[in-house]
VORO-299228 format. One record per residue (C-alpha): x negated, z, y. Coordinates in Angstrom, 3 decimals, always signed. Layout:
<nodes>
{{X; Z; Y}}
...
</nodes>
This chain:
<nodes>
{{-89.556; +95.258; +185.544}}
{{-92.592; +97.529; +185.777}}
{{-90.535; +100.410; +187.178}}
{{-88.006; +100.162; +184.322}}
{{-90.907; +100.306; +181.830}}
{{-92.350; +103.379; +183.564}}
{{-88.993; +105.153; +183.445}}
{{-88.786; +104.463; +179.719}}
{{-92.271; +105.826; +179.057}}
{{-91.424; +108.957; +181.236}}
{{-88.142; +109.399; +179.267}}
{{-89.995; +109.192; +175.930}}
{{-92.590; +111.716; +177.149}}
{{-89.904; +114.048; +178.307}}
{{-88.086; +113.845; +175.056}}
{{-91.342; +114.344; +173.097}}
{{-92.168; +117.507; +175.068}}
{{-88.601; +118.852; +174.527}}
{{-88.914; +118.276; +170.810}}
{{-92.242; +120.125; +170.764}}
{{-90.726; +123.035; +172.567}}
{{-87.789; +123.217; +170.094}}
{{-90.144; +123.081; +167.120}}
{{-92.373; +125.798; +168.589}}
{{-89.350; +128.035; +169.166}}
{{-88.177; +127.503; +165.592}}
{{-91.495; +128.461; +163.936}}
{{-90.918; +132.248; +164.000}}
{{-87.373; +131.880; +162.663}}
{{-88.425; +129.659; +159.788}}
{{-91.313; +132.032; +158.915}}
{{-88.906; +135.027; +158.762}}
{{-86.452; +133.063; +156.526}}
{{-89.305; +131.910; +154.207}}
{{-90.672; +135.456; +153.966}}
{{-87.222; +136.986; +153.204}}
{{-86.658; +134.414; +150.324}}
{{-90.065; +135.232; +148.950}}
{{-89.296; +138.900; +148.901}}
{{-86.197; +138.603; +146.711}}
{{-87.934; +137.216; +143.573}}
{{-88.479; +140.576; +141.861}}
{{-84.908; +141.882; +142.530}}
{{-86.309; +145.453; +143.007}}
{{-86.819; +145.327; +146.778}}
{{-84.917; +147.764; +148.911}}
{{-83.738; +146.276; +152.187}}
{{-83.866; +148.707; +155.120}}
{{-82.571; +147.633; +158.501}}
{{-84.175; +149.428; +161.457}}
{{-82.223; +148.875; +164.693}}
{{-81.112; +150.694; +167.885}}
{{-78.305; +152.104; +165.656}}
{{-80.852; +153.694; +163.321}}
{{-81.744; +153.177; +159.686}}
{{-79.466; +151.507; +157.185}}
{{-79.487; +152.764; +154.461}}
{{-80.707; +156.264; +155.529}}
{{-81.773; +157.180; +151.951}}
{{-84.117; +155.402; +149.639}}
{{-84.527; +156.636; +146.035}}
{{-87.355; +155.936; +143.594}}
{{-89.196; +157.406; +140.658}}
{{-92.549; +159.175; +140.969}}
{{-95.484; +156.893; +140.288}}
{{-93.520; +153.703; +140.542}}
{{-94.135; +151.104; +143.243}}
{{-91.508; +150.943; +145.863}}
{{-91.032; +147.613; +147.623}}
{{-89.246; +147.893; +150.888}}
{{-88.157; +144.961; +153.092}}
{{-87.932; +146.330; +156.635}}
{{-85.735; +144.287; +158.905}}
{{-85.638; +144.636; +162.690}}
{{-82.710; +142.595; +164.142}}
{{-83.147; +143.831; +167.667}}
{{-84.534; +141.549; +170.349}}
{{-87.137; +142.214; +172.991}}
{{-84.444; +142.477; +175.657}}
{{-83.809; +146.135; +174.733}}
{{-84.923; +148.355; +177.567}}
{{-85.728; +151.265; +175.233}}
{{-88.843; +150.390; +173.237}}
{{-88.645; +146.609; +173.938}}
{{-86.983; +146.028; +170.583}}
{{-89.913; +147.519; +168.608}}
{{-89.232; +149.939; +165.725}}
{{-91.240; +152.070; +163.342}}
{{-91.010; +153.191; +159.728}}
{{-93.301; +156.188; +159.349}}
{{-93.934; +159.429; +157.413}}
{{-96.690; +161.954; +158.289}}
{{-97.021; +163.618; +154.875}}
{{-97.378; +160.390; +152.976}}
{{-99.473; +158.927; +155.781}}
{{-97.754; +155.612; +156.468}}
{{-96.849; +154.109; +159.807}}
{{-95.423; +150.549; +159.986}}
{{-94.363; +149.008; +163.312}}
{{-91.919; +146.105; +163.447}}
{{-91.870; +143.659; +166.312}}
{{-88.473; +142.436; +167.631}}
{{-86.490; +140.180; +165.362}}
{{-88.935; +140.470; +162.466}}
{{-89.139; +141.346; +158.756}}
{{-91.958; +143.135; +157.031}}
{{-92.274; +143.896; +153.326}}
{{-94.244; +146.973; +152.303}}
{{-95.161; +148.576; +148.982}}
{{-95.435; +152.321; +148.591}}
{{-96.384; +154.411; +145.577}}
{{-95.507; +158.108; +145.641}}
{{-96.739; +160.215; +142.753}}
{{-95.326; +163.555; +143.682}}
{{-91.518; +164.140; +143.435}}
{{-89.828; +165.463; +146.482}}
{{-87.913; +164.535; +149.654}}
{{-89.883; +162.849; +152.470}}
{{-88.501; +162.164; +155.886}}
{{-89.125; +158.754; +157.372}}
{{-88.558; +158.104; +161.149}}
{{-88.812; +155.845; +164.063}}
{{-90.409; +157.415; +167.175}}
{{-90.528; +154.409; +169.412}}
{{-86.960; +154.270; +170.872}}
{{-83.479; +155.771; +170.952}}
{{-84.519; +159.339; +171.471}}
{{-87.306; +159.050; +168.934}}
{{-87.766; +161.205; +165.950}}
{{-85.369; +163.951; +167.129}}
{{-82.446; +161.474; +167.075}}
{{-80.761; +161.949; +163.641}}
{{-79.964; +158.189; +163.356}}
{{-83.655; +157.407; +163.721}}
{{-84.441; +159.426; +160.556}}
{{-83.991; +158.907; +156.840}}
{{-85.087; +160.273; +153.481}}
{{-87.331; +158.939; +150.792}}
{{-86.239; +160.805; +147.624}}
{{-88.704; +160.688; +144.802}}
{{-87.566; +162.002; +141.379}}
</nodes>
């Protein structure tokens, strides 16, 4: 009788540990979903996916002096051998440099006062800044 009771306790402990592992694994996913819902409330966000395939869309347009909210999405996972799934959204002239960890979302806000065309790029993977797919344009009118 005592052995049967010990097995039951061990089974409960094992199940408890497995549930904790599943919950811990789900936390980053839930946080990304919650963040993405929170970013849609103004309706003025621009979604930009940064992946091994490059930027999508490759062009972002805004008016001078207005705040630009950009939701950066990195769908790549850490198994990528080139850059470990990390990506970048950067521009030297406007002095911004955001890095995105694998399978993450980051919302940024920019304000550019001077009209012009500004190149943004990712220099972490896929041939870096010289690769045309890892570049895009921020067009300010």
